[in-house]
N, C-alpha and C positions, 0 to 999 in steps of 0.2 A: 507302939506308935511307929508308923512307917517312916523310913528315912526319906528325906527330901530328894527329889529328882535332881540329878547332877547335870548341869549344862557346861560343856567344855568350849574353850576358845584356844586355838593353837596359832602359832606363828605361821603366816602364809608361806607356802613352799614354792609357789610359782615365781620364776625369776622376775625381778623388778617390781614385785607386788609389795607395796608399803602400807597398805590399809590393814586395819584390824576389824574383825566382825562386830565386836562389842566394845564399848568404851565405859570407863568407870561410872559416868553420870547415868547410865542406863540401868545399873545393877539394882537400884532401890526398888524399881517396879517389879523386877524379876523376883527379888527377895519377898516382896509382899504376896506374890503368887505362890510362894512356897518352894522356890527353886534355889539351889545352891550353885554358884558359879565357880569353876576351877579354870585358871588361866595359865597357859604355858609361860614360863619365865621369859621375859623380853618380847612377848607377842605384840605389844602395842608400842614398843620403843620407837620404831621408825615413823610412826604417826604422831609421836609426841605424848604418848600415854605410858607413863612408867609403872613398873610393878607396884611401887608404894601407893600410887593412886588407886589401883585396883584393890589392894589390901585394905585401904582406908574405907572403901565402900563395901567391904565384906567378902571379897573374893579370896579364894585360896590360890597361891602361886605354887606351881609344881612343874617338874620336868615333863617334856612332851609325852614320854611313854606313860606316865601316870595319868595325864589328862586323857589321852586316847583310851587308856585301859579302864578308867572309872566313869567317864561321861556317858550318859544314856543318850544325850542329844549334843551334837556338835554344831555350833554356829560358825560358819566360815564365809569367806569371800569367794574363793574359788574351789574349795573342797580339798582335803588332804589327799595324798596318793591312795589309790584304791586299796593297796595292800595294807594300809594302816587302819582300815575300818574293819569292824567285826560284825558278825551276824547279830541281828537284833538292835543294832545301833541306828539312830536317826541322824541324818545330816541335812542341814539347810544351807543353801548358797547358790552361786551362779554355776551352772553346769553346761550351758550352751546346748540344751537337749535337742533342739531342732536341727542342729548341724552335726551333733555327735550322738545320735541315738544308741550307737553301740556301747558307748560309755555307760549309759543308763541301764542297758541290758547287763553289763558286767556288775554294776552295783546290785541289781536285782538278784543275779546269780550268787552274789556274796551274802545275800540275806539282809542287805542294808535297805532301810527306808530313806528315801530322798525327796526333798521338796525344793522346787526351783524358784529362785527370786526373780528370774526373767519372766515367769509366766503368771505373775500376779495379775488378776483380771482388772481391767480398767473400769471399775465401778466406784461409786462415791465412798462406800465404807472401806474400801481397800486403798484409798489414796495415801494413807499414812504408811503403807507397806510398799509403795511403788518405788522399788530400788532403781529400776531402769531410768525413771524420771529424775530421781535425786542425783544419780551419777551423771546423767546426761547434762544436767544443769551445770555441773562442775566442768565437764568436758567442753561445753560451749564457751564458757568463760575463759578457760585456759587456752583454747584454740586462738581466741582473739589476742590474748596477751602474747602468745608465741608469734603471731603475725606481726604485732606491733613492734616486738623486739627485733624481728628479722627485716622488716621493711626499712629501706634506707631513707625514710622520710617520717615526719611526725603525723599522727592521726588528726589532731585538731587544727583549726585555722588560728593563726597568730597574726596580729597586726602590730608590727614593730617599726622602729625607726630605720631598720635595715630592710624593710619591705614587708609585704604581706605573704604569709605562708598559707597556701591553699589546703583545705582539708583532704585527707586521704579518702579514696572511694573504695567501699567494701561491698562485695556481692556475696550474699549468703544463699546457698542452694539447700533447700529443705527447711521448712519452718515447723519442725517438731520441737520438742523440749530443748534439745541442744541448739538448734537453729535460732529459736526465739531468744535464748540466753546470749548467743553470739551477736544477734542484732542489738539487743539491749546494751551489751558490754561495749560494742563498737560505737554506738551512739554516745554512751557516757564518756568515751575517750575522744569524742568530737568528730568522728568520721561521718561522711555522707554514706548512707546505707541503702542498698537495694536488696531485695530478696525474692526468691521464686520457690514455689512449691506446686506439685502436681495437683494438690487439693485446693481449689479456688476458695473454699470456705475459710481458709486461714488468713486471707487477705486482711481482714479486719484486725486480727491479732498483730500482724506485721506492722500495719499502719498505726496501731495504738502505741507501739514502741518507738515510733518515729522513723520507721523504714518505709521505703517506697516498694509496693508490691509490683513485680514485673509480670505482665500478662503475655503469654505466648499463644500463637494461633494454633491451639491443639484441642482435640476433643478429650476432655478429662472426666467424662462421665464414668462413674464407678471406680474412681481412683483411690477411694478410701475404704478400708475394711471395717468390720463391726467394732474393732478395738480402737479405731481412730488412727491406725497406722496406714501409710501409703501402701497400695497394692502393686505387685509387679505388673508391668505392662508388656505388650508385644514389642519385638525388635523394630518394627516399622515406626512405632510411636517414639521409641528412644532415638532412632536415627533422625527423625524430624526435630525432636527436642534438642538434640546436640547441635544441629545446624542453626537453629534459632538462638540457642543459648550462647553460641560462640561469639556473637556480636556483643552480648552483655558482658561476658567474661573479658573481652578485649578492652572495654572502656573502663575497667576497674583496676585499681592497684592491688587489691587483695581479693582472693576468692576463697571462701570457706565452704567446703562441701560436707554435708551431713547425711546424705541419702542412703539409708540402710534398710533392708527388708529382713525381718527375722527368719533365720534358717536358709537364706538365699544369698547368692553372690551379689555384691553391691552393683547397682546399675552404672554403666559407663555413661558419664554425662559431659565430661570435659575432654575432648580429643586433642591430639597433639597440635593440630592446626590452630585450635583456640589458644593454646599456650604460646605458640609462635607469634600470635597477634597481640599478646600482652606487652606492655611497655617494659623495657629492661629494668631489672630490680624489683619487678612485681613478685608477689608471694601467693602461693596456693597452700592452704592447710587442708589436707584430705582426711577428715575424721572417719571416713568409711574405709580406710586403708586395710584394716584387719581382714575384711572380707573381699579383698581384691581392689578396692578403691573406686572412687567416682572419676578420678583423673587417669587417663590412659598411661601416663608416665610415672605414676606414684610407685614407690618402693616402700613396702611396709616396714616400719621401724627405722627408716633412713631419711636423711635430708639430702636432696640432690639439687643440682642446678642444671636446667635444660633450657636452651634458647634464651639465656640470661634471666630466667625465672626460677626462683627458689621454690621447690616443692617439698613440703613436709608430710611425711606419712607416720604420724605419731602413734605410739603403742600405749594403750592403757592410760589415757589422759587423767582420769580421776585419781590414779595412784600418784600423780605428780603433785597433787594437793591433798596429801594423806590425812591431815588433821580433820578438815571439814568433810572430806569424803567419808571418813570413818564415822564422824559424828552423825551424818545423815543416814548412812547405811545402818548404823547401830539402831537408830530409831526404826528404820524399816524392818529389819530382821527381828528385833525384839517384839515389835507389834504383831508380826506374824506368829511368833512363838507364843505370845500371850493369847492370841486368838485360838491357838490349838490346845492350850492347857485348860483342864477342868479338874478341880480338886487336886491340884498338884501333879497331875499326870496328863500325858498327851492323849487327845481324843481325835480320831480322824473321822469326821462326819462327812461322808462323800456326797451327801445331799446339799452341803454348804458350797456355794459357788467358789469361795476363796480356797477352801481345802481341795475341792475337786480340780480346780484350775492349776494348783501348784504341785500336787502330789504326783511324783514321777513313777516311783516303784515302791512296792510293799509286799511283804509275805512271799518273797521270791519271784515276784512277777512285775513286769512293767504294766502300770495301770492307766497311765495318761493316754487318752485316745489318739492325740496327734502323734505322739512318740511311737505308740504301737503301730500306727499306720506307716510310719517311716521304716519300721523294722520288718514289716510284712513283705514277703517275696513279691516281686512284680507279677501282676496277674490275679492276685487275691483281692 
């Protein structure tokens, strides 16, 4: 009888990362599929999942070297250091392949098979695997909580004997998953919410959450790609957009920006002049800070004050809510893993849209067409 395929989970090595790729509650489904799970000691501790809970659900707890040495498949959030992987091993996680194609080439050169959680196709049967959406939900929620904590006023309206407290005004830029969650959270806290997106089709979703959709006098034809993401626009478009948006930013107490384009620098949407026009004590939470930010003054990973406005450039917001971020991500990654497993072994059917969409490299070569295109010398 063949030994069960080993699936490994290690403690994340990226600074500040508190999530874990699999949680104990996910292990039963993997066991039914004939998989053995081995977990590095303490891998889930920062997210609230202790070794005893993993053992109770059938996992083996082992030192990092043993996990890396025995696992045929590694489930990760950000992937271990390249030097820790061995030829023939498969690793699943976030790799930022459209921004760092050279890292994928290095994995291919090392003989590693890698699958990207960022590139899960946006199709109905892959929704349960959509890690970008699950983590963006958490980020949108946490961005509003941070804004509420920073703003020197309350979000809801209060009518008291001491007078009426007017509700805070919140402007959300970008109505993707993170933006919609930010709208919903701000409304639950009692704020008056406005939102803008370059895709007019999302207006109904904004309004269904109680927000007011802001319309700008812009030509937004072709603003959405096949995956439902916003497409990059020309500089003239962004210039006009910034001018019109400055008026909306100025009349709000909080501005939360979420506009990010996969593999591209974040579009500049909030210029310094717009910040100057905000009331003293106002707050900007720039969720796109990792890729340069939507606000001209944002500093990634820092909180600064400019023109009496506090600007937050948070890093890795999902990691600040590690318990539920790990819970959701574990469902995402285990669903992809189970999709790939057949008779207790991995099967890579490149005719399958999910497999083809996520498979980055295999058998010593980069196989994902978009990543290959980024690696090709200019002119090819």
